[in-house]
N, C-alpha and C positions, 0 to 999 in steps of 0.2 A: 653188328652193325651195319652202317649204309655201305660200307666198302664191300661188304659179303654179299649184298645183294644180286641174286642171279634172275637173269631173267625169266619169265613164264609165259610160254605163248601157249594157247589151247587150240587142238586141232578137233574138228570135225568129229573124229571118233572119240577123243577126250569127252566132248560135250555131249555125245550120245551117251558114253560109260557113265558120267555123270547125272543125267536124266534119269538112269535105270538106277544107279545108287540111290537117290534121290526116291524115287518111287518105292523102291525096297524097303528103304528107311523109314519111310511114313508107314508102311505094312505093317512093320516090325514093332514101331513105336505105339500103335494102335492095339495091338495084340499084347506087347508088354503093358500097357498101361491097364487093361484089363486083367490080364494074371497077376498084377502086383497090386492091386486094390486094397486087399485084405491084409496086403504085408505093410503098407504104409502107416497103419495106425499103432504098429509095434515100434516104429523107429523113433529115436529121439528127435526133436527139432534141431534143426540147425541155422534158419536163417526166419525170423519173423514167424515163429510158430510152423515153419514148413519142414517137413521130414527131406531127407538128402533126396529122396525119389522125387517128392512133391518140387524141390527147388530145380531139380534137374529138369523135370517136365516143364516149370516155366522160364526156363531158358532156353528150350528145343522148340523149334517151329513146327514139327513134323506132326505134333499131336494137334495143334491149335489151329493148323493150316495144311489141311490133306491134300488140297490140290496144288501145294508146291511145285510140282515139277509143269503141271500144265502151265502156271503162270510164268514161270522161268521159259519154257519154251516159247511163251507169247512174248515176252519180252525180248528176245533174241529173234523171231518173226518179224515183229513191229520195228525192230531197230534196221533189219535189213529192208524192209518197205521204205522208211525214211531214208537211208542210202541212198537208195532207188530215185526218190524224189530229188533230195536235197544235193545230192553226190557225196564222196567219199569226203570225210573231214581231213581239214589239213592236220600236219603232223609236228610236232616242235618237243625239242628235249629239253627237260629242265634240269638234267642232271647226267652224270657220265655213264651210269647204267643204262641198258638197252632196254630195262622195263620203266625207266623214268622218262617216261614221254607224255605228251598231252593231244588228246583227240578235239578238235577245234573246229565246229561248224560256224563259219563267220555269216554274221549278220550284213544285208545289201547295202551296207551304210558305214560311214566312219565315225570315230568318236562315239560307237555305240555304248551302252552298258554291255559287263561282262558277268554271266551265270556260270559259276564253277558247281559242279554237280560231284561228291562223293560216294561211290557207289558202296553197297554192301557186300556180305557173303561170309560173315563170321569172322573175317579177318585172314581167312583160308583159301577162299575164292575168289572169282569174279574179273572179269577186264572191260575196259573201257567200250570196247565195242558191243557188248550187249545191252550197254545203257545211252544209244543213240535214240531211243524210242521217243523221249522229252524234246529231241532238239528241233524240231517241226513249231512247236509252240514257241522259241524262244526266236527261232529265226524269222518267221513271222512277224512277231511281234519288236522285230528290229533289236534284236538281242544276241551277244554271240553267246553260245553255248559251249562249254569246256568239259571236257571229262578227263580227270588224271589217272594214267595207269599207275599203280604201285605194285611193291612186293607182297606175297603171300608170307603169314608169319611164319610159316614151316620152312621158309627159304633163307628166314634173316634170325636164325637161331631161335625161335620160338617166342620173340620179344616184341611187345608193341612200339618200342622205341623207335627203330629205325623205318617204322610205317609212318608214326606221326612225324618223324621227321624230313621223310620224302615229302610229305602233302604240305608241311610246312615251305619247303623248299618250292613244291610246284607252285603255292598261292603267291609266293613272291614273286618267283619268276614272272608270273601272269602280270603282277602289278608294274613290275620294271619293264615288261617288251610288250604290255597290250596293244601300244599303237602300232607293232609290228605286223597284227591282223586287223586292224582297223578298231581296238578297244580303247574306252575310256578308262585309265589307269583309278580316277576318281568315281568311278560306278561301277563296283565290284560286288556282286552279291554272292552267296554262297548256300549250299543246301546238301545232304545227307540222307541216306537211307539205312536203317538197320545198324549193323556194325560201321558204315558209311557215317550214320547220325553221331554216333560216339566220335568219330574223328572229326567231324564237324564240329561238334560241341568243344573239340580239343582246338581247332583251330580259332574257333571263336573267344577262346578264352586265353590266347598265346599273347603275350607281350611283345609285338610287332615292332614296338617303338625299342626297347631295350635290346631285345635279341636279334634285330635286323636292319634297326636304324630306319623304319618306315612308318606311317603314321599309325598310332594306337586304332585309329576308326577306318582301317585299310577295309575292311569290307563292312557295306554300308547295311548289310541286313541280312538275317540268317533262318533257315528254316532246319528243323530237324526233325525228321520222321520216323517215329517206331524206335528209339534208339535208346541208348544205355548210359547212364549221366554219373553212376557211382560205381566204381568194379568190384567193391567188396562183396557184394553177394555175386556178383561174375566171375570171381576169385574163387567163391564157395561151392560154385555150382561144377559140373561137369565140363564145362569150357575151360577151367581153370588146369584140368589135364593136358593140353593142347597150346597154353600159354603160360609161359616160366615167369609168372607173377613174384614180384616182390614188393615189401611194403613201399619202398620207394615209388615204384612203378605204378601200384594201385592209388597212391596220392597224386603223383604230377600228373596221370592222365585220367584222373575222375572230375569232368568239367564242374559239376556241381560245388566242388571245392574251392574252385577260382572265381568265383565270379565276380571278384573285384577287377578281374580286367578285362569282363565283359562288357563292350562300350558301342555295342548297336542293337537296334531291334532285333526281337526275336520271335519264331514261332515255331511253337511245339504241337506235332500232330501224332496221332495214332488213331488205329483202326479200332472198332468197337469188339471185333473178335479176335484182337492180340491176346498174348498169355497175361497172366495176373501180373506177372513182374515188369513186363515192360508196360503196361498201362501205369503201374505203381510209378516204376522210374520216371515216366514223363509227369505224372501229377508231382511228385515229389520236386522233381527238379523246377516245373512251372512254378510252385510254392515258393521255392528258394530265390529262383529269380526275382520273383513279384517282393519278397520280404527284403529282397537286398536294393529294391527302389528302382529296378532295371525294366524296360519297356518289354512286356512278354504276353501274347496270346497262344492260348490253346485251342486246339482244334481236334474234335475227336469226330472220325469219318464213322458213321453209322452203317453198318452193314458190310463191312470192309475187313478181311483180315490183314495180316501183316504183309502178305507179298502183294494184293490187289490194291490196298491205299496208294502204292506211290503209282499206278498206272493213272492216277488222275493228274499226275503232274504232267503229262502231254496233251490233257483237254484245257484251252483256254476256260469254259465251263466247268471243269472238274474240281473239288474241292480243293486240291492244291494247285492246281493251273491257275485258278484264279484268285489264290493268295500271293503267290510269289510274283504275280502280274501286279497286285496291289501293292505288294512291298515297294516297287520299280516306280508305281505311279504311272502305269501303263493301261490303258483301255483298250480293247480290239473287240 
């Protein structure tokens, strides 16, 4: 639970080890895919006609995005370049644990919109430091860019509940304290990528009025890129081995099951080279939101994979950069 949260700092040695791990996993997954191709036909289906191996592959990025390590390296180097141009971010604590902090790249104006970005990493890794690369787009557009740090699932009892709780408190903190860095609490926007898009979906379907005494439309618009919105197939996949799922968690934290609480315009996006399940999850989510009578737009980024597509958030003429600026009615 949140009280058990531990700080997780990543050294350069840790990052180098992680990149080596990602590269080795990509190679191993490719070899395994080839070796097990004949075996798949004999396995019983576990989800929508897919065998266990096929389902596991459909929730693994190593097979469908073989350049994973290269792109993650690029996020880090581009983030360092952005910090060199904008300066180091402001740091604010949204909770008592050391990991519960926000990186804020302030716009050079007061009463400005605020964009909160929730990073991915399969709920197992990632820090705000590696996701500074979109900051320049927002700051140049007169928008404060905020990236929360939060716990990794292995540090909080293999449960998604503490992570969702942290991020809800982070969003609530931004609303209550936006003026501290020149932000407008009535113009808060949100985006997330991969597992961060799942968590963004949880934020967008949170009952802010009942649970926090805040406006139901606290978040004015959202972007969920390359995410998961129904946890049932995730639970059935290999990811279920490191997440201690319960029926309650699956239901509570599946955004597609709580669309009655969605009260803001939404963009759902993914790359055309995503895995089949990440594509299906997005398509099904968009269909459900539309059928619920809510405002939703689907963007398919042609010829981008799972990791490449979020890089377009850093470019005002990129697919996602143009989309989020449009949500805020900003032209650059």
